C-alpha positions as CSV (number, residue, x, y, z in Angstrom):
1,M,0.0,0.0,0.0
2,T,2.9,2.4,0.5
3,H,3.8,2.5,-3.0
4,L,0.1,3.1,-3.9
5,E,-0.2,5.9,-1.8
6,S,2.4,7.8,-3.9
7,F,1.6,6.2,-7.2
8,P,-2.2,5.3,-7.4
9,E,-2.3,5.4,-11.0
10,E,-0.3,2.2,-10.9
11,R,-2.8,0.5,-8.7
12,D,-4.4,-1.8,-11.5
13,E,-1.4,-3.0,-13.0
14,I,0.0,-3.9,-9.5
15,I,-3.2,-5.6,-8.3
16,G,-3.4,-7.5,-11.5
17,V,0.1,-8.8,-10.9
18,L,-0.5,-9.8,-7.4
19,N,-3.8,-11.5,-8.4
20,L,-1.9,-13.9,-10.9
21,P,-1.4,-17.5,-9.8
22,R,2.5,-17.6,-8.7
23,D,3.3,-19.9,-11.7
24,E,1.7,-17.8,-14.3
25,T,3.2,-14.5,-13.0
26,P,6.0,-13.3,-15.3
27,Q,9.2,-13.0,-13.4
28,E,10.2,-10.1,-15.9
29,K,7.0,-8.3,-14.6
30,V,7.9,-9.1,-10.8
31,A,11.4,-7.8,-11.4
32,E,10.0,-4.5,-13.1
33,L,7.7,-4.0,-10.1
34,I,10.6,-4.6,-7.7
35,R,12.9,-2.0,-9.7
36,R,10.0,0.4,-9.5
37,F,9.6,0.0,-5.6
38,R,13.3,0.3,-5.3
39,D,13.5,3.3,-7.3
40,A,10.8,5.2,-5.6
41,G,12.2,4.3,-2.2
42,T,9.0,2.4,-1.3
43,L,11.0,-0.9,-1.1
44,N,13.4,0.4,1.6
45,R,10.5,2.0,3.5
46,V,8.5,-1.1,3.6
47,L,11.6,-3.3,4.6
48,Q,12.5,-0.9,7.4
49,R,8.9,-1.1,8.6
50,I,8.9,-4.9,8.7
51,S,12.3,-4.8,10.6
52,S,11.0,-2.2,13.1
53,E,7.9,-4.0,13.8
54,A,9.6,-7.5,14.3
55,E,12.0,-5.8,16.5
56,S,9.3,-4.0,18.5
57,A,7.4,-7.3,18.9
58,T,10.5,-9.2,20.0
59,K,11.1,-6.5,22.9
60,Q,7.7,-6.6,24.1
61,I,7.7,-10.4,24.2
62,E,11.1,-10.3,26.0
63,E,9.5,-8.2,28.7
64,L,7.1,-10.7,29.4
65,K,9.7,-13.2,30.2
66,Q,8.0,-15.9,28.0
67,P,10.6,-17.9,26.2
68,E,8.1,-20.2,24.4
69,L,6.3,-17.2,23.1
70,A,9.8,-15.5,22.2
71,R,10.6,-18.7,20.1
72,L,7.1,-18.9,18.4
73,L,7.7,-15.2,17.3
74,D,11.1,-15.8,16.1
75,E,9.9,-18.9,14.0
76,L,7.0,-16.7,12.7
77,V,9.1,-13.9,11.6
78,T,11.6,-16.1,10.0
79,R,8.9,-18.0,8.0
80,V,7.2,-14.9,6.7
81,S,10.6,-13.4,5.8
82,V,11.6,-16.3,3.6
83,P,9.7,-15.0,0.5
84,I,11.5,-11.6,0.7
85,S,14.8,-12.5,2.2
86,H,16.6,-11.7,-1.1
87,L,15.4,-8.4,-0.9
88,M,16.4,-7.9,2.5
89,S,19.9,-8.6,2.1
90,G,20.4,-6.5,-1.2
């Protein structure tokens, strides 16, 4: 949504790509959208927010002194980060 707030005219195109089944989504189109998000600064803002939210949740759970809950959160963050890990590292 961050990108669409700044570029509402791209809404239909982006939603169209997101609605495609993964195996029918042209990788060139995905690469083009990632490039646009990166060039606009949207990608960095979103990745920073993901990191910030994960850190905040971790700190809150640490304050509760619930190691099982902390492990669960760590696993959740790891699992949801896998599809975007290549974006987070570079």
